[in-house]
C-alpha positions in Angstrom: 120.7 7.0 79.6 119.6 10.2 81.2 117.8 8.3 83.9 120.9 6.4 84.9 122.9 9.6 85.1 120.3 11.2 87.3 120.3 8.2 89.7 124.1 8.3 90.0 124.1 12.0 90.6 121.4 11.6 93.3 123.4 8.9 95.1 126.5 11.1 95.0 124.6 14.0 96.6 123.4 11.8 99.5 127.0 10.5 100.1 128.3 14.1 100.3 125.5 15.2 102.6 126.2 12.3 105.1 129.9 13.0 105.1 129.3 16.7 105.6 126.8 16.1 108.5 129.3 13.8 110.3 132.0 16.4 110.0 129.8 19.0 111.6 128.8 16.8 114.5 132.4 15.8 115.1 133.4 19.5 115.1 130.6 20.4 117.5 131.5 17.6 119.9 135.1 18.7 119.9 134.0 22.3 120.6 131.8 21.2 123.6 134.7 19.1 125.0 137.0 22.1 124.6 134.6 24.4 126.5 133.7 21.9 129.3 135.2 22.7 132.7 135.6 20.5 135.8 134.3 22.4 138.9 135.0 21.3 142.5 132.8 22.9 145.2 133.9 22.5 148.8 131.5 23.4 151.6 133.0 22.4 155.0 133.5 18.6 154.9 131.5 18.2 151.7 133.1 18.3 148.3 131.1 18.0 145.0 132.6 17.8 141.5 130.6 18.5 138.3 131.4 19.1 134.6 129.8 22.1 132.9 130.3 24.5 130.1 128.4 27.2 132.0 130.7 29.3 134.3 127.7 31.0 136.0 128.5 30.7 139.8 124.8 30.7 140.8 124.0 27.9 138.4 127.0 25.9 139.6 126.0 26.3 143.3 122.4 25.3 142.4 123.5 22.1 140.6 125.7 21.2 143.6 122.9 21.9 146.1 124.8 24.7 147.9 122.9 27.8 149.1 124.6 30.9 150.6 123.7 32.8 153.8 123.7 36.6 154.0 127.4 36.8 155.1 128.8 33.7 153.5 131.6 34.1 151.0 133.1 32.2 148.1 136.8 31.7 147.1 137.0 30.9 143.4 140.3 29.6 141.9 140.7 28.7 138.2 143.6 26.4 137.4 145.8 26.3 134.3 144.1 23.0 133.2 140.8 24.9 132.9 139.5 23.5 136.1 137.7 25.6 138.8 137.8 25.2 142.6 135.1 27.0 144.6 135.4 27.1 148.4 132.4 28.1 150.6 133.4 30.1 153.6 130.5 30.1 156.0 129.9 33.1 158.3 130.1 32.6 162.1 130.0 34.8 165.2 132.7 35.6 167.6 132.2 37.5 170.9 134.8 39.9 172.2 134.4 40.7 175.9 136.1 43.9 176.9 135.2 44.7 180.5 131.5 45.3 180.7 131.1 45.5 176.9 130.6 42.6 174.6 130.9 43.0 170.8 129.6 40.3 168.5 131.2 40.3 165.1 130.8 38.1 162.0 133.7 36.4 160.3 134.4 33.8 157.6 138.0 33.2 158.6 140.9 34.9 160.4 142.8 35.0 163.7 142.3 36.5 167.1 144.5 39.4 165.9 142.1 40.0 163.0 139.1 40.0 165.4 140.7 42.6 167.7 141.5 44.8 164.6 138.0 44.4 163.3 136.6 45.5 166.7 138.9 48.5 166.7 140.5 47.5 170.0 144.1 48.2 171.1 145.9 46.9 174.1 148.0 49.0 176.5 150.0 48.6 179.7 149.3 45.3 181.5 146.2 44.4 179.3 146.1 40.8 178.3 144.0 38.6 176.0 142.6 35.2 176.8 143.8 33.7 173.5 147.0 34.0 171.5 146.9 36.5 168.6 147.6 33.8 166.0 144.8 31.5 167.2 142.4 30.7 164.3 138.9 31.9 164.8 136.1 29.4 165.3 132.3 29.6 165.5 131.0 30.9 168.9 134.5 31.7 170.1 134.8 34.1 173.0 137.8 36.4 173.3 138.2 38.1 176.7 140.4 41.2 177.3 141.7 41.8 180.8 142.2 45.5 181.3 144.1 47.2 184.1 143.1 50.7 185.4 144.5 53.3 187.7 142.0 54.3 190.4 142.0 56.6 193.5 140.3 55.7 196.7 139.4 58.0 199.6 139.2 55.4 202.3 137.8 57.1 205.4 140.2 60.0 204.9 143.2 58.0 203.6 144.1 58.7 200.0 145.1 55.6 197.9 146.2 55.2 194.3 146.1 51.6 192.9 146.3 49.6 189.7 143.4 47.2 189.6 142.1 44.7 187.0 138.8 45.2 185.1 135.7 44.2 186.9 133.1 45.7 189.2 133.8 48.0 192.1 132.9 45.2 194.5 135.5 43.0 192.9 138.0 45.8 193.0 137.5 46.2 196.8 137.9 42.5 197.2 141.1 42.6 195.2 142.4 45.4 197.4 141.2 43.6 200.6 139.0 46.6 201.5 136.0 45.5 203.7 133.0 47.8 204.0 131.2 47.9 207.4 127.4 48.5 207.9 128.2 52.1 208.8 130.2 52.9 205.7 128.8 54.8 202.7 130.4 54.4 199.3 129.6 57.1 196.6 129.5 54.7 193.6 127.4 51.6 192.8 129.5 48.6 193.9 128.0 46.7 191.0 129.2 49.3 188.4 132.3 48.6 186.4 135.7 50.1 187.0 137.1 52.6 184.5 140.5 54.2 184.2 140.7 57.3 186.5 137.8 56.1 188.7 137.6 58.0 192.0 135.9 56.3 195.0 135.0 57.8 198.3 134.0 55.8 201.4 132.5 58.1 204.1 131.8 57.7 207.8 128.2 57.9 208.9 126.3 58.7 212.1 122.8 57.8 213.5 120.2 59.5 215.7 116.6 58.7 216.8 113.7 61.1 215.9 110.1 61.0 217.1 107.4 62.2 214.7 103.6 61.9 214.5 101.2 61.4 211.6 97.4 61.4 211.3 95.3 58.3 210.9 92.3 58.6 208.6 88.9 57.7 209.9 86.5 55.4 208.2 83.0 56.3 207.0 80.1 54.0 207.8 76.6 54.3 206.3 73.1 53.8 207.7 69.9 53.5 205.8 67.3 56.2 206.5 63.7 56.3 205.2 63.6 60.0 206.0 65.8 60.7 202.9 65.2 60.0 199.3 67.3 57.5 197.4 70.6 59.2 196.4 70.4 61.7 199.3 72.9 61.6 202.3 73.3 63.4 205.6 76.1 63.3 208.2 74.9 61.9 211.6 78.4 61.8 213.3 81.4 63.8 212.3 84.6 61.8 212.0 87.9 62.8 213.5 91.5 61.7 212.7 93.6 59.6 215.0 97.4 60.1 215.8 100.2 57.7 215.3 103.6 58.3 217.0 106.6 57.0 215.1 110.3 56.6 216.3 112.8 56.6 213.4 116.5 55.9 213.3 118.0 58.4 210.9 121.3 58.0 209.0 123.5 61.1 208.4 126.5 61.4 206.2 128.6 64.6 206.7 125.6 66.2 208.4 123.0 65.3 205.7 120.2 62.8 206.1 120.5 60.0 203.6 118.4 57.2 205.1 116.0 56.3 207.9 114.7 53.2 209.6 111.5 52.9 211.5 112.0 51.5 215.0 108.5 51.7 216.4 105.0 52.9 215.4 102.2 53.3 218.1 98.6 54.6 217.9 98.4 57.3 220.6 94.9 58.6 219.6 92.2 56.4 218.1 90.3 57.8 215.1 86.5 58.4 215.4 84.5 57.0 212.4 82.0 59.2 210.6 78.4 58.0 210.3 76.5 59.0 207.1 72.8 58.5 206.6 71.8 57.1 203.2 68.3 57.7 201.9 66.0 54.7 201.0 62.8 56.6 200.3 61.4 55.9 196.9 61.8 58.6 194.4 59.2 58.6 191.7 59.7 60.8 188.6 56.7 61.9 186.5 56.6 62.4 182.7 53.6 64.5 181.6 52.5 64.3 178.0 49.4 65.3 176.0 48.3 61.7 176.4 48.5 61.6 180.1 51.3 61.2 182.7 53.8 58.3 183.0 55.2 57.5 186.5 58.6 56.0 186.8 59.8 54.4 190.1 63.6 54.5 189.6 64.3 52.5 192.8 62.1 49.5 191.9 62.4 50.0 188.2 58.7 50.1 187.7 56.9 52.1 185.0 53.2 53.1 185.1 51.9 53.7 181.6 49.3 56.3 180.5 46.5 53.8 181.2 47.7 53.1 184.7 49.3 49.7 184.0 52.5 48.9 185.9 55.3 47.1 184.1 58.9 46.3 185.2 61.9 47.6 183.1 65.5 46.4 183.1 67.3 49.3 181.6 66.8 52.8 180.2 68.3 54.2 177.0 68.2 57.7 175.7 69.1 59.1 172.3 67.9 60.5 169.0 64.7 59.1 167.6 63.5 59.2 164.0 60.3 58.0 162.2 59.6 56.0 159.0 56.7 54.3 157.2 56.4 51.6 154.5 53.9 50.5 151.9 51.1 48.2 153.1 52.2 44.5 153.4 56.0 45.4 153.7 58.0 43.1 155.9 60.7 44.1 158.4 64.2 42.6 158.8 62.8 40.0 161.3 60.0 39.0 158.9 57.4 40.9 160.9 54.7 42.9 159.1 55.6 46.6 159.1 53.1 48.2 161.4 52.8 50.7 164.3 54.5 49.2 167.3 57.3 47.5 165.3 60.4 49.8 165.5 63.9 49.6 164.0 67.0 49.4 166.3 70.6 48.3 166.3 70.2 44.7 167.4 73.7 44.9 169.0 72.3 47.4 171.4 68.7 46.3 171.7 68.2 42.7 170.6 65.5 41.8 168.2 62.3 40.8 170.1 62.9 43.2 173.0 59.7 44.8 174.3 60.0 48.6 175.0 58.0 51.6 176.1 59.0 54.8 174.3 58.4 58.4 175.1 59.9 61.6 173.8 62.0 63.7 176.2 60.1 66.9 175.3 56.9 65.4 176.8 54.9 65.7 173.6 54.9 62.1 172.3 54.2 58.8 173.9 54.8 56.2 171.3 54.0 53.5 173.9 54.7 49.8 173.7 56.9 48.6 170.8 58.9 45.5 169.7 62.4 45.6 168.3 61.7 44.1 164.9 63.6 46.0 162.2 66.9 47.8 161.6 68.4 50.3 159.2 71.5 52.3 158.2 71.0 55.1 160.7 70.8 52.6 163.5 74.0 50.8 162.5 75.8 54.1 162.0 74.7 55.3 165.4 73.0 58.5 164.2 69.8 57.3 165.8 68.9 55.0 168.7 65.4 54.1 167.3 63.4 54.5 164.2 59.6 54.6 165.0 57.1 53.2 162.5 54.1 55.4 161.6 51.3 54.5 159.3 51.5 57.7 157.2 54.2 60.1 155.9 52.5 63.0 157.6 52.8 61.3 161.0 56.5 60.8 160.4 57.0 64.4 159.5 55.1 65.5 162.6 57.4 63.4 164.8 60.5 64.5 162.8 63.6 63.9 164.9 63.6 64.3 168.6 65.3 62.8 171.7 63.5 59.8 173.2 63.7 57.7 176.3 63.4 53.9 175.9 62.4 51.7 178.8 63.4 48.0 178.0 60.7 46.0 179.7 60.7 42.7 181.5 58.0 40.0 181.4 55.8 41.9 178.8 54.2 40.0 175.9 54.5 41.3 172.3 50.7 41.4 172.3 51.0 44.7 174.2 52.5 46.3 171.0 49.3 45.9 168.9 
């Protein structure tokens, strides 16, 4: 008996639960329907309608695929029937031309009158506008204002006061039928724009011919001489200037020179060229060291080493030299064995594999033949131009840091560095 009661009670609970759940769902559906809104978005010729319970404008625009520019505007209208209308007013540009000034303004809507007001422009007297004040604004519209100005003109002594339309001075003269001759001078730029109260003066001019002279520079020619060392010069013939006679037509306005035109130019005295001797004799410099003397022929770029061997060099570098050593068997940046005759350089200045002859500028050290086979921080930083390898620390200390001269050799084998 108890078991039957329990079964009936359980069935009753299920029926109540189902009924209650259906009531809740029906209530929720009614609530959603009550909150739902119909939104119509109009963007130019495109209209999109959606149903939504979310009134967030950005979300609505996103769902309708509408994006706004920097100056675009929205007009939102909510009707009594809980519907919403959104109109997109796209920004566009309008040019307002006022004489020589053009203002470009941004609008979403409005009339020509609105545009003039936004530009802060007012009309006076005989001023006119190219479009009626109630004309609706459109993209890329141009509104032109025709201004009228009072000007005074001193026309070759005759005083005139005239009303003229906006434009350039040239256009003003054409409007007044004033023609300028080649002898007239106007005191304003004819391409400048007319302004209210502009005063223009047209003056009479006179001309006269003037004769002047000017000097003509002489040329300098060079002759090779084996009596002088390379780099030395001597004057063989002194040069003298010539004379040019010039006839000029000068233009005067009220007694003042304002322009001139050259009528003729004639050489009345020829210039005499200077002759300079230029030395070709070879100049050999000597470097004396405690290991002998080194002769350098700068003209032929030939170096004679301490043993009397002559080698050609292509360039000469000078700078600070340092010294280093390494444990036996150490390898350099190029894979060469670290040894006397393999030196460190900046390869951007002295390429790897270059054969050199190196001496100190104080005449105390002749390092001799060397190959560019290593590099280091000081070389990249530019604090030294070369780092010389020595076999011992004491030799490095003895060399220390001193200025060196590097002769980059041509046609010399790396064998010379051993």
